[in-house]
N, C-alpha and C positions, 0 to 999 in steps of 0.2 A: 638837482647839482649835490657834488659831493661838497660836504664840508672843509675847509683846512685842514679840523683835525684827520678826517679819514685820509685828504690827500697824505700828509704827512707819518701816517701811519704805515700807509702804503708805500713809499718811498723807503720808508724804515725795514719796512719786510723785501723789498728788491732788495736794499744794500745786501741787509745780510744773507740773503740766498745767492749775488755775488760773491761775497767772502765766505761763503760755504761756513756762517754762522747760525741758518735758519734751522730749526728742529724737523725734523722727517715725520709726514704725518703718521701716527698711532694709532687713531681710530681705525676701525675693517678688519677686514682682508686684507693682507700686506699683495698689491697689486704686479704685475710683470713688467715693469717698465719703471724709470729711474728720473730723474728729473735732467740727468742730460739726455738720454732721449728724445725726451719729450724737444729739449732747444733743439737736436740735430735735425727731428724731424720738422723741426719749423724752419730751420737755414735751410735744410733738402727740399724744402716748397717755396720758399722764397728765391732761391738762386733760381728753382726752373721757372718762375712764374712769377714772383714779384711780390713786393711785404701785402700787397690787395685781396690774395689770395692766400693769406697768414690768417687764422683765425684758430679758435678756441675750440669749435665743431669741428672743423675740418683736422686736427690735429684729433682729436677725440676719436675722428671715425679713421683715420690713418694707423693709429693705437689699439683700433677695438674695444675702447671704452664709454664713457658718458663723458660729456663737457663738463658738469660738477666736479665730478672725480678729479679733473684738470686743477681746478682751483683748491683742491688739498696743497698743492704744490707749486703753484703760481701764479698769487691773487688776478693780474690782469695783463691785459694783453701789454703796456707799456713798460712791466716788470718783464717778459718774455721779452720784448725785442732788447733790451739792457745784456740779460742775459746771453743773444745770441749776437750781438754785438762783440761784446767782451771774450764769447769763447771764437769767435772767427779771428780778434784783435791776435790770439796765441800763438796765429799761424806766422806771425811776422817775425824773424829774426831780429834780436836785439843790435841797434845798432854800434851803440861800443864793445860788442861782441866782435864785429867786423875787424880785417888789418888794416891799415893804413892813415894818412891822417885826417884831419875834422872833414875837410873837404871829400876825399874819396869816401867816407864816413857815411856823408849825408846824400849823396849819390847813391850809393846800395841802401840806404834806408828809401829814399824819396822810388826806383826803383820795384823794392818791394809793396812801397803803398799801392803803385799806379799795379805792380798783379795783385793784390788783395782787392783791388775795387775790380777789379774783370773777373775774378771768380765771386764775387759776392756783390755786384751792382747795388743791388737793394741799402749796402751803409750809406750811399752817397744821398738816400732818400730821405734820411734820418738828419735831425739837427746837430750841424758842428758846434754849436755853441754851448746843448747840452748833454755831455758823453753821456758814456754809462757809468764811468766811476769804478769800474770792476778792476781786478788785480793784475789782469793780462794788460788793458789798457795803458796803466799806470805804468807798468814795468817799460813797454812800449816808449809812454811819455817820458820818463826817466833817462830812458836810455839814451833818446835822440838830446835830450837835454845836456847831457851829461859831453855829450861829442862837443855842444854846442861852447858846452865851458872852455875847451879847449882854445878859442878863440881870443878869450881873454878879455868879453865884451860884457858891462854892467848888467845886471838881471832886466831893468826896461825892455834893453836893444836887444837879448837876448831873447826875452820872451818874445819880440813885435818878429825877428829874423825867423823864429821857429812857426809864427804864423801864416811869413810870406811863403815859405816854404811847402808847408801846409796848403795854404790854398793855392799854387800854384795846382800841384800833384791833380787836388780834387777837382780842382775847376777842369785841367787838364782830361782825366779821367773821364769827367762829364759827357765833357764835348764827344770824346770819343766814345763812348757810349750810346750815348745819345743820337749819334751818326748809325750807329752798328744797329742801335734798334729800329730807328728808320727802314734802313734795308731789309731790316727781318718780315718787319709786319708791313711791308709796303709787296714783298717778294721781287724789288726792284734794287739792282746794284748799284752803287754809283756810277760805273761807268756807262749801265745801261741806262741811265738818266740824263746823263751827259751825252750819250749817241742820239737820246730822242728828241735833244736842244741844242743840235747843229746846228739845224735852220739859223738861229738866233744868231750865232757867231760867220754863216756864210753869207743871211741877206739884211739883218739888222744893224750888228754890230759895225763903229764905223770907228778905226783903229787911229787913224787923225784925232778923233776927239779926247781918247783915251789912249796916249803914247805910252805910257810907263806899260800900264794895263797889258795892252798889246802885244809888248815885247817879252814879259813874265808871264805871256801866254806862247808866245813863240817859241821861249827859252825852255819850255814844260816844267818852269816851276810854279804855277799853281796846286799842281796836282801831288800830291805825296804820299806814300804809309801814314796813319796817322801815327804810329810810333816814332818815326823818324820826327814829327813837328814835336812829338813830347820830348824826345832826345836831344834836340833844336833849344825849345825853349826853358829845362832843365839845367844847360850847360851855361846859358843865360845867366840866369836866376844865382846860379852860384857865382859865376863872376862879380856878379854887383855884389852880393854877400863878400865877397873876400876883397873888392877894392873896398868895400865899408868896410871890414875889416881893419885892412890895411892904412885906412884914415882915418884910424880915432886916436884923438889926441891922448897925447902921455900914456899911450899903449905899452905895456911891458911884462912882459910873461907870468911874472908873479900876481898877476890880476885874476888867475884862473884859481888859487888856490882859496878865494870866499867863497866858492864852495865845493870845497873839500871838506868831511868829513873824517875828523878827529880820532884814534885810535885810542880807545880810553885806558888801557895799559901805558903804552910808550908816549903817547902824543903824536906821533908820526900820521901825516894823512892813510884812512882805508883806501885802497881799492875800488873798482865800480862795482856794480853789483854781479853777482855771478850767473853765469847762460842760462839759469831759471830765472831770472829778475829777483831774486832774494837778495837783499844788503846784505852785506856783510860788515858787521861791527869792526874787526879788530884786522888791524894791516898785515899781519902773517901767522901760520898754526901756532908760532913760536910764543907770541902774546896771546891766545887763544889758550891755550895750553901752561902759559903765567899763572893766569885771571883763573882759571878754572882752579890749579892747586893755593891759588890764596884765596880763593872764597872756600875750598875744602877747608884748609887750615884753620879760618876764624870758624866753620861750625864745630870743628872739633877742640878750640879751647873756652 
């Protein structure tokens, strides 16, 4: 069993790797691969075969090196999973860089997350309550929160709304992926599965006992593409958020200013982060240049 100190040391090393603060290995011959290549190799394995297929030994075999040489780059699998997660989070466009009002931006962000989970299903097998704490994940989180600040909601409500939308997208994506996995592993499509059980509806099912279900079946409403169900649910979640925002007591547009970062030069609100996710300290290039000239003047005097 690892001591708490060992776990803390490993966590610190993992965070340094995520943020590019760790030192590269200096001992021995320089290997023909990088940390990024290790992570990308692991992501490819997880995409193709699931998380169970990812191990330091298999990655080493794929890269043509020894398992121990990988530990010079990554302390263990837990840190590797964090690196994998944050790497693929970089594929998601920042929500506040999209056009439109806050609802339109949340809608686009939810669809982007849905796409991410379907490209990398293994993400949903990791605990959502213990995020990787990497730069791409933080940029995504901040961008969605920035979109939500336009609602004027107080901090606790804003965080709860974020959790609500995130939980819906994750849950819907997990159901969709589970159904696809059953179909893939069994070799039986949903249509084939239902056809094989037609006897139930023809000889066992009694419509008079289940009149609503029978009417829905007759209307063809019981079976539809999974993505259509996701879109329907997404709109209803957004409807509920919009109603919640509209019904907030004493709400006015000025409440969103509590989340704005003031420009250190003029005091006006600084805009959201750049598309790269990096924060913008000054509200304009003019203020940035003025601050630079002021610093230069102080150094010369």
